C-alpha angles and dihedrals in degrees: 000000000000089000091053090051095045090049090056093050090052087059091050087068095052115119123186118193128202094259092060113107095194132064131237123227122224132208140202134219127207145161100055132080088232092061094046088049095054096037127226126291114238125209117264113203129168128160127186112168092176095059116099114254111266116236121226115249113251130199101254107156143033114292093216093106089054096051123108097001127146123205117215104205108199109203132173087253098050140284128309120192118206132190122201140230107218088157092071106018106027097157092049093048090050094046094051095045094045093051092046094050088051089056091244094140097044108116096014118127136218095256100181129042129175118184111230092022123046152307117242126204144146101093109136088205087075091066095079106330132118110285086232087068097048111119092030100082134089148149124289088257135072126204125214117242116272100185110181145165098275107121115231094241126160108295098026117135114218141168127261116219143166123254087285105088089214097054100092110135123151108322116103139172138208118214113230091187136024110285105178092164087074092059114122090004099077130034113251108201106162151017137223113248098179135003106052084136086064092048089050089051091050092049094049093062119121112261143204131195120340090018090288114158113238090220103028123204115243129217104229100183143335119218130172139227135179115270119248119237088258092054095051126089145095122306115280122261134208110301097034117128119264122239116278 
């Protein structure tokens, strides 16, 4: 039964953007209290045969400017501070920071929340689009998978994707509980330093179909500051303490 539940939660992280030519299947869980607590994962499908093929983001320049940065994510529920792991996921770190500095995430909402699991955001469709399209949007670029040894513990920031491992774009999620079944299947690229209380507030919102919050939290802005010495260091490995 656990494998069924975990399979459903994996689909909850699926994100199809408008440049994808394929579709993504969904699944449902039933018959256990765990499944009812986490909700069921709905299918996200979007096809746009006229859109130009998106090109995977490649590492083309020095990562020095992406080292030791902390993102201050100001949301309508409070601030969340995130450090990054360019040592294990350089292209994902670069992609997120570049998008954030362009203002891409400003006005987007956390469109999917699952208590005991994660909060997901980063879809530009959530700025003003039909809620039925939330979860299907992305940026023009895709990022190749950088699966690594970082455990998906509470507080880890990772990228949503479609069934294609190389389809990550702009949507990301923050684990609010340990989710080891995601390890080596999704690219972890950051960790919350401060603000897990805000993430807990976001995930506790009342939801409707497809785990959508009825009153979603908005990302108002993302700014950056230099990491302190205590905030620097290599990406965490298995056995490291989760965020508080």
